[in-house]
N, C-alpha and C positions, 0 to 999 in steps of 0.2 A: 328372230328377231326380236318379237316382241316380249318373249322371255329376258330376255337382255338386256331389253330396255327397261323391262319394271327391276329388274337388278340392280342395274344402274341407279335409276331414281330410288329406289330403298336405301343404297351405300349413301347416295347423296343427302338422303331426308337422315339418316344416321349419324354422319359426320357433324349434318348442322345442329341436329340434339346433344351431340355432344360437346361440338365448340360453345363456349360461352359468347354472348352477346357485348360484353361489355369485358376488357378484362380488369380483375379482381386488383384493389389496390388497398387491401386491408393490410393491417399492422402485422398480420400473420403471414402474410407472404414473404415467399423465402429474399431475403437482401440482393440486392444487386449488386457488380462491383463498384460504382460509383457512392452505394448507403456502405459499404462496409467502409469506408474513410470517414462517410459523414457520419456513422456510429463512432468512431474512433473519436472526433470532434467534438459530439454531444456527451460520450463518457469523461473525456478530459476536462471540459467546461462545468458540469456539473460536479465532478470532484472538485473542482478549483474552488468554486463557491460555497461546498460544504467545507470544507477543511481548511480555507482562509480564517473560518471561526473557529475551528474546535483546534487548529494548531497554535492560534495566538494565542485561545484560551489556555491551551493547556503548558506551553512555557510559561506562563502567569502564575501559574497554579502554585509552585514552591514560594514563591514572591509575594503573594496577595494573598492568600488560603494561610496563613502562617500560624493561626491559634491552633496548639496542640499536633501540629504537623499535619492540620487537615488536609490542605492540599496535597501532598507527597503522600500519604496515606491513601487517600482517593485515589490515585492513581497507579499506587502499588495494588490496591484490589481490584481495580478496573483491567490488570493486565494480567492479575490472576482470573479473572473471570474469563479473559479474552483468550488464556492458555488452555483453559478447560475447555470450553464451547467451542475452538476449534477441532479439538479432537473428535468431534462430530461435524464439525461444519459443512464436511463434504456432501453428509448426507441430506443435510437439510437442503442444498443449493441444489444437491442432482432431484429432488422432489418438486422444490419449487422451481426453478429454471433458473439460471445465472441471474437474467435482469429481473425477476421478481424478487430474489435473493437480495441482491442491490437494492430497491427500493424500499425493500422492507428494511434494511442496515443504516438506511438514512435517519430513523424513528429513534433510533439509538443516541444519537450525536444531538439532537436536536434536544432532547429530555434535560442531556445532558448540561448543557448551555442553558436551560430555564431553570435547571437547578443552582447553579452559579448565581443567581440573580437574587436567591433566599440560601446562599450558602450556610449547611449546616450540618450535621451528622447526621440528622434525621433524613436530609432532602439528597444529600451527595453519595452516600453508600449506595442506597437502590439505585440512584442513577447510574453511577458505575458498574455495579452488576450488570444492569442490562444493557449498559453500552458495551460490556467486554462479549454479550451473545450477538448484540446488532454488528458491533465491527467484526466478529470471526466471520459471518456469513457475507458479510458487505464485501471484504476482501477476496475471498475464496470466490463471489460469484465475480468480482472485477477482474480476477486474472484467469477462470477460465473463460469470461466474456470477450476478453481481449484475446487470448490465444486461437478463439475461435474465429474473433472476426477478422485476425492476421492469415490465419491458415485459410479462410476461404477467400480473402484477397489475392494471394498468393497462389491460389489453384484457378481464382477465375482469370486472373492477370497474365498466368502463365511466368510467373515471378519466383525465385529461388525464396522459399520458405524462411528460413536463418536469417535473411536479408531484411524480410518484413515483419518477421519477430522483433527483430531488434528495432526496427525503425517505430514499429507501433507503439512498442515498450518504450523509446524515445521522446515521443510524443506527449504519452501520455505520464511517464513520469517527469518531462519537463516543465507540462501545465500543474501536474501534483505539488512540485517542489518549489514552483512559484507563490502558492500558498504562504510559505513563509514569507515571501519579501510583502505582498500585497499585504494580510493578514497583518502584520506587524505593522507596517505602516501606518495602517488604520488606528489601530492600538497607540502608536506612537503619539497620531496627533491627536486622538481624543484623552489620553491618560495623563495627570499630572500628578506631580509630586509637590504636596504641599510643605511648609519649614517644621509640622512636626513628625514628618517621615512617613506618613499614611498618602494614600494614594485615591485622588477624586475622578469620579467618568465612570466607574466600572459598570453601572446598571445602564448608563447608556447605550457603554460599549457591546454589551451582551443583548440588547436588542439590536443595534445593527449586526451583531453575527447571526441572531436567530431568522432577521431578514433575509440575510444572503444564502440563509440554511434551506429557507422554503423556497426560493428561487431555484437553487441548485435542485433539489428534490422536482420541482417541475419540471424543469429542463429533462432529466434522465425519464419519466414517463415517456417520452419520444424517440427512445432505443427501439429498434426492431428486435423482436425476438429471435433467438439464433436454435441455431439446430440442436444446442445441449439440454432445449425445451421440452423434455420427454412427458414429465409431468409424471402421474401416480396412476394414470389409466394404462399405461403399458403394463403395468404390473399383473400378472397372471392372477387372477383368484384364487386359482388351486392350492397355489405356493402358499406353506404356512405362514404366519408372521414369526415365527421362531428363525425359520429358513432364512425369509428375507431378511430379519435382522442380523444373523449369524454373516450372511453373504455381505452386506453393506460393512460391517466392522471388520472382515476380511481385507474389506477393499480401504477402507480408510488406514489400515495397519501395513498394507502390503508394501507402501514406500520402504518402512524401514526394514524389509528382508531387502533392498536392494543394497550392495555396497557403494554405488553413487552417492545415494541419497545419505547414508552414514557419514560418508567425509566430504559431505557439503553442509552437513549440521553445523559443525563449527561454526563456519565463515557467516551461515543463518545467525546462529545466537550471536556471535559477533555484532551482524549489523544491528543487533536489538542493544547489545552494549553501549556500542556508540550513539546511537537516536537518544537513550536513555541517561547518557552521561551528560548531552549535550542541552536536554532539556530540564535535570535535575540538577546536576554539579555544575556544567559550564556557568548556566547562567546566574545560579545563585551565588556561587563563591569564587569567579573569575569576573563576570560581566556586572554584576548589582554592586559588589563593593569599588569597582572604578567608574560606572558610569550613572549607579541609581536603579531603580525599578523601569521608567521609562526609558532608559538606555539600555534596556534587556530585549524591549522591542526592537530597537533601533541595530543592535547586532543581529539579532535573529532575522531581522531583514535583508541583510548583507548573507547571513547565510542560508537564507531562501533564494537570494538572485543566483548567487553563486553554483547552488546546489540546482538550481532550473537549467540553467545554462549548461552545467558540464551534464544534466539529465538529456538534455535535447544532444547533444555534441558524443555522448556515449554510445546514445541510442543508435544513432545514424553508422556509427564506426564499428557497431558490431555485427558481424557475420557470421559466425559459429564459436568452435569451442576457443580456438587458438586467440582468436579478436579477444573474447570474453577474457580469458586469462590474463594477456596483458593491459588491458583496461582497470581490471580488478587490483592488479599489481602497485599499477600507480598510483590509484586513489588511498587504497590501504597503507601505502609509505607515505603519503603526504598526511595521513590523520598521525600515523605515529611519528611523525616532527613536531606536529602538537603539540602530541601527549611528554615527549620526551623534554620539548621545551620548556614547559608547565611542571614537569617535575622538579627542574632543576632551578627553575623560577620562574612566579606565578604572581608576583605583586611589584609593579613600574610605578615610578616617578616621572612629574613632566609630560610633555607630550606623548611617550609612550604609553601612559596609562591609558590615554585615549587611544593609541594606534596597536598595539597588542590584542586587545580584547577582540578586535574589527578584522583584523589580519589572521588570528586564528579560526575567528569564527567563519570567515570566506575558507579555509581551507578544511575546515571541519565541512563543509557542506558540500566540498566539490567531491568529498570520499563516500557521503551519504548519496551525493547522486550516482554517482558509479556505482554504489551495493546494491542500491534500488532495481536501477536498470539492468545490471547484469546478471543479479539473480534471477528476477524473473524471467530471463530470456533464455537463462540456460534450463530453469526445470522446464520450463514450455518444450527446450531442443530435446531435452533427454528421457522426459517422463510426456510422450505423447498419448499413451492408451489410459493414464490416470492423470489426468489433468489439475481434477478437482482435489484428489488427496493428496498428490504434491504439493499444491499450495496449500493446504489445510497443514501439512507440514511446516510448510512456511513459517505460518501465523505460531506455533504450537511453540515453535523454538524461538522464533524472534520475541515473543512477546513474555514468553517466561522469563529471557533474559531480561527484558525490561523490568518487567515485575519483580528481579532480586535487585537490581538495583533501585528501584524507588525504596522498597524496605530497607534496603542496607544504606539509602544516604541520610538518615538522620543518626546514623552511630557509625560512619567510617570519616575519615579525614580526608581529604582531598589529595593528599599525597597518593594514601593508597590506593585510592581509588584509579589512579594514574597508572600506580602499578599492576592492577589488573588489567586497567587497556591493555597497556603493552605487552604483559602474558597472554590474553586475547586474541590478538590482531597476529603474534606469532604462531599460536596455535593453529587459529584458520586458515593462516598462509601455506603452512607445511601441509596440513590433510588436503588443501586445495589445490595445490599444486601437484600433490600426490595422485588425486583424483583425475586431473587433466590431463597430466603425462602419458597416463594408462585409457582414457577415452578416446586420446588423440591418436594412440597405437591401434585402439581397437576399430576404432570407428572411421579411418582414415581413408579408406577409401568410401564412405555412405554421404550421402546427400543429407545435412541438416537444414 
């Protein structure tokens, strides 16, 4: 009996020594069910504060920095840099962790806005090159972080993973798309067109934008770390640098050997084309002649409002490949109607001069909201084992298409660009429908 009593006492002592007196509340603690949605709200709000500044500034580049097409060329260089760095962004995100990658990525946007306050070739080109790197890691980091949070929430709450991924993407892209509405309303309130054709208030506008970006970055610091935060400590020191580099390179390009990714790429490229068309061609050749530079901000506010509303709605409606297919078809067809309408006639008189640019902006915003939410949800569903590389491929092809439009913009007519857009949407929908028909057949009994 004495021996058994001592054993019981020892067992109790051991358990007491192993149990912590106070539950740890450090930021490294695994997120709870509630904190998954908390992190979603923080991520969405932080991106809203950062991109309401960048998005509005980007819309104005081709209209404000017009000397030798500096604004348009700077954006072209930015997206070429973005494309190149996206090839290795997944490696950087894996090394830093998605949360740290997002935080580091915010610095590029801050520097770009600051460069616009003293716009010259010597400030804009370096800032554009660095922003390409920063943007590549912030977007791969965002896609990875959001997907990880959605999967964790679905698992902890015993919910359907595809529905949760769609819902999380819907909220994020809804918040993100509203940056166009809020940022351009700020631009509309601050910028003034004078009788000489110049615009005043840009310095004060960029100061307001820098403050917004700073607040957004501070907010993102409160994100929890996620399961992808492996860091470099887990790497076996016995593995040579060459072997590690080769392994990471294979990881990055592996999606290109998947037929599903090859069939998604045309739709990804089209999503970049339609965004660049709005930023470069639509604002410059359709809105500005009708409404002026301040009118660009107003039309883009309408664009952003419809983009945000559609993102929220499309995200909640998507639960699998079938729903994604129908939503993408609807958004792409609406944009096709805009392109066809502008191809037939892009100048109006009377009341129509003011109505049609705003109507076209709203339809283009709906299409953009659809593509943003559904592409992210589709990649998260189809590439569960290599999420970082899948989102890196998204940015490679998307940004390559954007860069192409910005470099073509000074040398191509609006009519020719509209023809390219119609051809692009037809090609993208053809391959996308081929993909979804085969994926549905192969995975009809699988859970997304």
